[in-house]
C-alpha positions as a Markdown table, in Angstrom:
| # | Residue | x | y | z |
|---|---|---|---|---|
| 1 | Unk | -5.5 | -12.0 | -4.0 |
| 2 | Unk | -3.1 | -12.0 | -6.9 |
| 3 | Unk | -0.2 | -9.5 | -7.0 |
| 4 | Unk | -1.5 | -7.8 | -10.2 |
| 5 | Unk | -5.0 | -7.4 | -8.7 |
| 6 | Unk | -3.5 | -5.7 | -5.6 |
| 7 | Unk | -1.4 | -3.4 | -7.8 |
| 8 | Unk | -4.5 | -2.5 | -9.8 |
| 9 | Unk | -6.5 | -1.7 | -6.7 |
| 10 | Unk | -3.7 | 0.4 | -5.2 |
| 11 | Unk | -3.3 | 2.2 | -8.5 |
| 12 | Unk | -6.9 | 3.5 | -8.2 |
| 13 | Unk | -6.4 | 5.2 | -4.8 |
| 14 | Unk | -6.0 | 8.9 | -4.5 |
| 15 | Unk | -2.5 | 10.1 | -3.5 |
| 16 | Unk | -1.6 | 12.8 | -1.0 |
| 17 | Unk | -2.9 | 16.2 | -2.1 |
| 18 | Unk | -0.4 | 18.2 | -0.1 |
| 19 | Unk | 2.3 | 16.0 | 1.5 |
| 20 | Unk | 4.4 | 17.6 | 4.3 |
| 21 | Unk | 8.1 | 17.0 | 3.5 |
| 22 | Unk | 9.1 | 17.7 | 7.1 |
| 23 | Unk | 6.9 | 14.7 | 8.2 |
| 24 | Unk | 8.5 | 12.7 | 5.4 |
| 25 | Unk | 5.1 | 12.1 | 3.7 |
| 26 | Unk | 5.5 | 10.9 | 0.2 |
| 27 | Unk | 3.6 | 8.7 | -2.2 |
| 28 | Unk | 4.7 | 5.1 | -2.7 |
| 29 | Unk | 3.7 | 3.9 | -6.2 |
| 30 | Unk | 1.3 | 1.0 | -6.5 |
| 31 | Unk | 4.1 | -1.3 | -8.0 |
| 32 | Unk | 6.2 | -1.0 | -4.8 |
| 33 | Unk | 3.3 | -0.8 | -2.3 |
| 34 | Unk | 1.7 | -3.9 | -3.7 |
| 35 | Unk | 4.9 | -5.9 | -3.4 |
| 36 | Unk | 5.4 | -4.7 | 0.2 |
| 37 | Unk | 1.9 | -5.7 | 1.2 |
| 38 | Unk | 2.1 | -9.0 | -0.7 |
| 39 | Unk | 5.3 | -10.0 | 1.0 |
| 40 | Unk | 4.0 | -8.9 | 4.5 |
| 41 | Unk | 1.0 | -11.1 | 4.1 |
| 42 | Unk | 2.5 | -14.1 | 2.3 |
| 43 | Unk | 5.8 | -14.3 | 4.2 |
| 44 | Unk | 4.8 | -13.1 | 7.6 |
| 45 | Unk | 0.9 | -13.3 | 7.7 |
| 46 | Unk | 0.8 | -9.7 | 8.9 |
| 47 | Unk | -2.2 | -8.4 | 6.9 |
| 48 | Unk | -5.2 | -10.7 | 7.3 |
| 49 | Unk | -7.6 | -9.4 | 9.9 |
| 50 | Unk | -6.1 | -5.9 | 10.2 |
| 51 | Unk | -8.0 | -2.6 | 9.7 |
| 52 | Unk | -6.6 | 0.6 | 8.4 |
| 53 | Unk | -8.1 | 3.8 | 9.8 |
| 54 | Unk | -9.3 | 6.4 | 7.3 |
């Protein structure tokens, strides 16, 4: 997947409705998140085959 495609998909996700600051929950924007995921997959092969629980 291309980086811009990933950023677009992440941009469509719903963010936290009520983050808990004491748990350090905060939204990471799609620009940063897409680059983190892209690097994790393309540099370390850490994403393919993984599942995220909802």
